[in-house]
C-alpha positions in Angstrom: -3.3 66.2 32.7 -0.4 63.7 32.8 -0.9 61.0 30.1 1.0 57.8 30.3 1.5 55.7 27.1 2.0 52.0 27.4 3.1 49.4 24.7 4.6 46.0 24.6 7.3 44.2 22.5 7.6 40.5 22.1 4.2 38.9 22.1 4.7 36.9 18.9 8.3 35.5 19.3 9.0 32.0 20.4 11.7 33.0 22.9 12.5 35.5 25.5 10.5 37.7 27.9 7.7 39.9 26.8 8.5 43.6 27.5 6.3 46.5 28.3 7.1 50.2 28.8 5.2 53.1 30.3 6.1 56.7 29.4 4.9 60.1 30.6 6.3 62.8 28.3 5.0 66.1 29.5 4.3 69.1 27.3 7.9 70.3 26.6 9.7 67.1 25.8 11.1 68.4 22.5 11.6 64.8 21.0 11.2 64.8 17.3 10.3 61.8 15.2 8.3 59.7 17.6 6.5 56.9 15.7 5.6 53.3 15.9 8.8 51.5 16.7 8.3 49.0 13.9 8.4 51.9 11.4 11.8 53.1 12.6 15.3 51.8 11.9 17.2 50.2 14.7 19.6 53.2 14.8 16.7 55.7 15.0 15.0 53.7 17.8 18.3 53.7 19.8 18.7 57.5 19.3 15.1 58.2 20.3 15.3 55.8 23.3 18.2 57.9 24.7 16.2 61.1 24.3 13.0 59.5 25.8 15.0 58.3 28.9 16.6 61.8 29.3 13.6 64.0 28.6 10.4 62.1 29.7 8.8 63.1 33.0 8.8 59.4 33.9 9.4 56.1 32.2 9.6 52.5 33.1 10.4 49.2 31.3 9.2 45.9 32.8 8.9 42.3 31.7 7.1 39.0 32.2 9.4 36.1 32.1 9.4 33.0 29.8 8.2 31.0 32.8 5.3 33.5 33.5 4.4 33.4 29.8 4.2 29.6 29.8 2.3 29.5 33.1 -0.2 32.3 32.4 -0.4 32.5 28.6 1.0 35.3 26.5 -2.0 37.7 26.8 -2.0 37.5 30.7 1.8 37.8 30.8 1.6 40.9 28.6 -1.0 42.5 30.9 1.3 41.6 33.8 4.3 43.3 32.2 2.2 46.4 31.5 1.0 46.5 35.1 4.6 46.3 36.2 5.7 49.0 33.8 3.0 51.4 35.1 3.8 50.5 38.7 7.4 51.4 38.1 6.8 55.0 37.1 8.2 57.6 39.5 5.2 59.9 38.7 1.6 58.9 38.9 -0.4 59.5 35.7 -3.9 60.9 35.4 -4.8 58.6 32.5 -3.1 55.6 30.9 -3.4 55.0 27.2 -2.7 51.4 26.1 -1.7 50.3 22.6 -4.2 47.6 21.5 -7.7 46.6 22.3 -7.4 45.6 25.9 -6.4 47.3 29.1 -4.7 45.6 32.1 -6.2 46.2 35.5 -4.7 49.5 36.7 -5.4 52.0 39.6 -5.8 54.7 37.0 -8.3 55.7 34.3 -7.3 53.6 31.3 -8.2 53.5 27.6 -7.1 51.0 24.9 -6.3 52.5 21.5 -5.9 50.3 18.4 -2.8 51.3 16.5 -2.1 53.8 19.3 1.7 53.5 18.7 1.1 55.3 15.4 -1.3 57.9 16.8 -0.3 58.9 20.4 3.2 60.2 21.1 3.3 58.7 24.6 2.5 55.3 23.2 5.0 55.7 20.4 7.7 56.5 23.1 6.7 53.4 25.1 6.8 51.2 22.0 10.4 52.5 21.3 11.6 51.8 24.8 10.0 48.3 24.9 11.4 47.4 21.5 15.0 48.6 22.3 15.0 46.8 25.6 13.8 43.5 24.1 16.1 43.7 21.2 19.0 44.1 23.6 17.8 41.0 25.5 17.8 39.0 22.2 21.3 40.1 21.4 22.4 38.8 24.8 20.6 35.5 24.2 22.3 35.2 20.9 25.6 35.2 22.8 24.4 32.8 25.5 22.7 30.4 23.1 24.6 30.4 19.8 23.1 28.7 16.8 19.5 29.9 17.0 20.1 33.3 15.3 18.4 35.4 18.0 20.3 38.5 16.9 18.8 38.3 13.4 15.2 37.2 13.9 14.7 38.4 17.6 12.9 35.2 18.4 10.2 35.4 15.8 9.3 32.2 14.0 11.2 32.7 10.8 12.3 29.8 8.6 15.8 30.1 9.9 14.6 30.1 13.6 12.3 27.1 13.0 15.2 25.2 11.3 17.5 25.9 14.2 14.8 24.9 16.7 14.3 21.6 14.9 18.1 20.9 14.7 19.0 22.0 18.2 15.8 21.6 20.2 14.5 24.3 22.5 16.9 26.3 24.8 15.8 27.4 28.3 14.6 30.7 26.8 12.1 29.2 24.4 8.4 29.5 25.3 7.3 25.9 25.6 3.7 26.8 25.6 4.0 28.0 22.0 3.1 25.4 19.3 6.4 25.4 17.3 8.5 25.0 20.4 6.2 22.4 21.9 6.5 20.4 18.7 10.3 20.3 19.2 10.2 19.3 22.9 12.0 16.1 23.4 14.2 16.6 20.3 17.6 16.9 21.9 16.3 19.2 24.6 19.0 19.7 27.2 21.7 18.1 25.2 23.4 21.4 24.5 22.2 23.4 27.5 
């Protein structure tokens, strides 16, 4: 049976797309050290991401944009990114295991597993690919929109991020449907961008 693991990265941040990944490993993948991406160092995630992309039977990374997040809400946008990730697989799975407590609508048997990224190797692999891809996006946003500190906090509502948001106003990659961003709307928005 081909099992696909699915996980997301970026539901809680105030900026950037939400990412999802789907991975089918197969029995002889030989990848050691798979774990919840949050429990790994950035260097270890990068190393494992290379191995996953090389050795998985199939993998896919997809997003839902900031505009989709603001239009749909973060939960629906996350489900959309997961659907896109599964649809992007080159191989059809027999069953899809989702990290969390909800499943998107999929044309396959599907099961939600709370803390699945720490229990199921396919979900661990998906969590790693999603996190690595999203972190790369935030590094690019840091270059595009200097002053917010995206490279450090990856868009999460840290004290430094909130201070930058208050000082600079939102950039085009901030999620205006999120409370802290909405509170800053009108404060110098568009002045710099």
